[in-house]
N, C-alpha and C positions, 0 to 999 in steps of 0.2 A: 519569656512570654507568660509563664504560669507561676503559681505559688504553691507552697505546701499547705496542707489543711489548716495548720495552726502556725503562729509565729514562733520560730525556734527561740529557745532561751538565750542562745549565744548572739542573737542579733542585737546590735547596739541601738537600734532605733527605739526611742521611748514611746513611739506612737504605733498603733496597730492599724491606722487608717489605710495604709497602703497594702494591707494583706487582707484580701477578700475572703479567703478560706475556700475550701473545696466542698460545696454542698452536695447532697445526695443527687440532685438533678444534674449538676454540672459534671459530677463524677460519672454517672451512668451515661450521659450523652457523649462524653469523651471516649469512654470505653466502647460504646456501641458504634460510634463513627470509626474508631480505629479498627474494630472487628469487621465492619463492613468494607473498609479499605483492604484489609487482608484477604477477604473473600473475593473482592473484585479482582485483585492482582492474581490470586490463585486460579480463578476461573479463566483469566486470560492465558495463564501458563499452560493449563491442561485442556485448552480449547480443542486442540486437534485430537487428543486421545479420549476425550469425554464422549458420553452418549447424548449430550444435549443437542437438540436441534439448533441450527444457526439462529432461528428466530427467537427461541427461548433464551439462548445465550445473550443475544443482543438486548432483549427486553430486561434481562436481569441486570445488565450493565447500566441501563437507564435508571432503574429503580434504586440500585445501590449508589449510583452517583447522586441522586436526589437525597438519599439518606445521609450520605457523607457530608454533602454541602449544608443541609439543614441542621443536623445534630452537631456538626463541627462548628457551625456559626454560633449556636446557642452555647456550646461549651466555651468557646473563646470569649464571648461576651460576659459569661457568668463567672469564669474562673481566671481569665487573663488579667494580670495586674496592669500591664502596659496598655491593654485593650481598652482601659477606661479613659485614656486620653481621647479628646474629641477627634483629632485627626486620625487616630488609629481606629476608632469606632467607625468613622466614615469610610476608611479604607476597607474594612471587613464587610460593611454593608454594601459597598460598591462591588466587591468581589462576589458576594452572595448573589446580588442582582445579576451580575454577569453570568454566573453559573446557571441560574434559573432561566435567564434569557436564552442561553445557548441550548438548553434542553427544550424550551418552548419552540425555538426556531427549528430544531431538528425534527421534533415529533408532532408539531402542530402547524406552525406557520408555513414552513417550506412545503409540506404535502398539499396545503391549500393552493399555494402558488403553482405547484406542478400540475395540479388537477385542471388548471386553466390553460396549460400549455402542453397538453399531451402530444406525443409524437404518434405518427400513423405508420403501420407496417405496410411497406410497398413491395417487399419481396422477401420470401423465406424459402431457401432451397438447400438440399444436402449436396455439398460439393466434394466430399470424400467420406469415407466410412465414419459415421457418427459425428461428422463435423458439418455444422449448419452455418450458412451465411445469412445473417439477418440484416436487412436494409430498412431503415426508418427515415421518415421525413417530418420536419416540423410543419404543421398545418398552414402556418402563415408564411412559409418559405423564409423563415427568419434565419439569417446567417449565424452559424455557431462557430465561434473562435476556439480552436484548440491546436495543440502541437502534436505532431506525430509521436506516438508512443504513450500518450495519456490514456486514462480509463474513465469510465463513468459507472455510476450505480444505476442499475436497471430494475424497474418494477413492471409487473404486468397485472392487468385486471383492476388495480386500484392504486391510488397515490399514497395510501397509508404507509407509515414508516417501515413496516415489515410486511411481507418479506421483500428484500431487495438484495441483489448480489452484484459484485464488481466484475466488469468485463472490459478488456482492452479494446480500444477503437482500432479498426482495421482499414480505415479510409484516411484521406488527407484533407486538411482544411484548405479550401479554395473558394472561388467565387460562388460555387454552388454548394456551400457548406451547410445548407439546410438538410442535406442527406448525410446520414452516417451509416457505416457498415461495421458489423461485428462478426467474428468467427467464434462459434460457441460449440463446445463438445457436449454431446448428450450423455451425461454421466450420473445424473441425479434427478430428484423430483423437480426442482426448479428448472434446470436446463431442459428436461424432457417437456415441460410445459411450453418452453420457448419453441421447441421443435414442432409443436402442435399449433402454433399461432397461424392465423389466417390473414391474408391481405385485407387491409382496412381496419384491423383491430388496433386498439390504443395501447401504447406503452408509455411509461413515464421515466424520464431520464434526469439524473442529478449529476452534474459535472460540467466540464471535465476536471479531473484531479491528477496529481502526480507530475513528476518531471523526468520520468524515465525517457531516455532518448535525446535529452537536451544536448548531450556531448556529441551526438552524431552530426549536429549542425554547426559545430565549431571547427574552425580551420587549424586549431592547435595540434591536431593529430592527423598525420597523413595516411594512417592505416586504421581501419575500423573492422573489428571482428565481431560478428553477430552470431550468437549460439542459441538456437531455439530447439525446444523439445516439445513435440506434439502441438497442441493448440497455442503454445507459447510463440508460435510463428506470427500470431495476430499483430502484436505491437511492432514486430520487425517489418511486416508488410506495410503498416501505417507509416513507419519512419522512411522506408524506401520510397513509398508513394509521395510523402511530403518532400523529400529531396527532389524527386522528379517534378513535382508541382512548382517548387521554388525556383528551379532552373539556375541555381548558383553554380557557375562553372568550376569554382574551387572545390565545392563539395562533390560535384559530379565526377571530378577527376581523382577523387580519393581511391585508394586501393581498398576495396570492400570484400571481405570474405564472410559468406553466410554458411554456417554449419547447421544443418537441419536434420534432426533425428526423430525417428518414429519407431514404434514397436513393429508395425507391419506396413508395407508399402501402400496399402489401400487407404491408410489414414492420412497420407501426405496430400496436401492441397497442390494443385497445379500452379506453380509460381508464374509460369508464362501467361496464365490467364489473370493473375493478380497484379503483376508488375510488368511494365514495359522494360524488359531487361536491357534492350539495346540503348537505352538512354544513358546507361552508366558505362564509363570508359574502362573501368578496371573492377568489375564485379564478377566474383567467382562463387559458385554455389556447390557445396558438398552435401550430399544426402547420405544418411546413415540409417540402416534398418537393423534392428536387433533380432527379429524373427523373420528372416527372408524366405521367400518361396524360390523354387528352382530358377524361375525366369528373372529374378532380380540381378541386375548387373552392377550395382553400386557397392559402396562399402557396407560391411556387415559387422554386427557386434554392438556393444555399448560404448558410450563415449567415456571410457576410462582414461587414466593419465597417459599410458603409452600411446593410445590411439590419438588423443588430442595433441600430444607432443609431435607425433609423426605428421599430422595434418598441418600444424603450424609451421613446422620446419620445412615441409614440402613446399608450402606457399610463401616461404621467406618472410614470415611475420616477425617484426622486431618486438620481442616481449617487453622491453623496457619502455617503449614509446607508443605502442599501439593502444587504442581504446577498445576495451572489451565490453560487450553488452550481452546479458544472459537472461533468458526467460523460459520457463517451463516448470515441470514438477519440482517441488522443493528439494527432493533428494538429488535430482540432477544438478540443480543450481549449487547446492552445498558441495557436491563432488567436483564440479568444474572450478568453483572458487578455491577449494583446497589445492587442486592441481595447478592452477595458475599461480597461486602463492608459492608453491614449491618450485615452479619454473622461474621465479624471480620477477613476475609481473607486479608492479606497484598496486597496492589495494586501491589507491586513489584513481587508478585507471580502469577499475572494474565496477560496472554498474549492473545491478540485478533488479528484476521485477518479480516480487513475491506477493501473493495474497494470503499466504499462511507463513507465520514466522515461528520457529522453534528455537528459543535461545538455550535450550538444553543441549543443542548440538553446537559444540564450540568450534565452528569453522573460523577462519581468520577474521572475517568481517564481523561476526558475532562477538568475538573476543574484543575487537577494537571498540564496538558499541558499548559493551559492558564496562570496559576499562574507562572509556570516556565518561560514562554515566557515574561511575564510582568516583573518579577524580573530580568531576563537577560537584557531586554531592559533598565530598570531603572538603572542597574549597569553600562551599557555602557554610558548612558546619564550623569550619575553622574561623571564618569571618564572623559568624554569629557569636562564637565563644570569645573571640578577641574583643568584640564590641561590648559584650556583657561584663568582661573583666576590666575594661577601661572606660 
């Protein structure tokens, strides 16, 4: 795609017209765009351990993306030999326009649209220790289509791009889908603001997104194991509610094992109030508490490999054919994924819902993602080199 600053002496071409040279402007823009890309990737990797606020981190991504797109485009147009072809210039112009349009959509157009369709808080209550159930409704009673297990981006106070945070939906899509429910744990500034909301206040929703839970609605697996930690129970409740709403006899007849862990029993939501358990023919619920009080009668400890294996064996789960779904703290998800891989469960049968990813932790699914990315990148580079040499 690019050329050296001067035409090498060993080149056989008598003409220099195809060699544009690397000017100061094209050189600087290329280096700056590459530097910005390195920073953007680096900020993504250290997101969890950095002291940046979420809002500052996300704004930095928008600014860096704009720098990369703009300076990268100028560098390509000024220094790219093949980029001088009309069709290639048109391609890069189109890609730049697409990048700028996506930024404009995210940070300008979509907030304006959301401002005209704000949702209204119709209920906010604490249903267990530091766990709040938020219920919102579209003012025009507009039906919202979503699948159990999906999530939305939630904003309060203003439809501006930041701050906003992702939350799993805890309700099901039905004829009265103008109402959505969420289970939110009060653990930070943003979630504490949500706990202080009043009935009638406006919130802004962007979504739904994601495909977590799609496997639960497939008849390809006759056993479904749902493993939830803390507020990770929210998408599980949504999926079970959706199964109940859909009334598919094959899905309702599945053997479903729900393993629900919490630090203390007071944090656990009352599942009997959330789900009509009698609707399911083969639903079993196992609750686990790591710091129990004397009156706790259920399982105790953490969901380590021996405990998980004992539960699965006791309930006769076929590790090779069962579908596993995991949601909760990132550390718990990593631990469960490693354990299931050691037990022989296929990685393709394990679905996880994370809102924070740390690829520095080489669990089996992270390894597969990294290897797939490297193989794909290698294939593209090989194809590019082969095309250049032929």
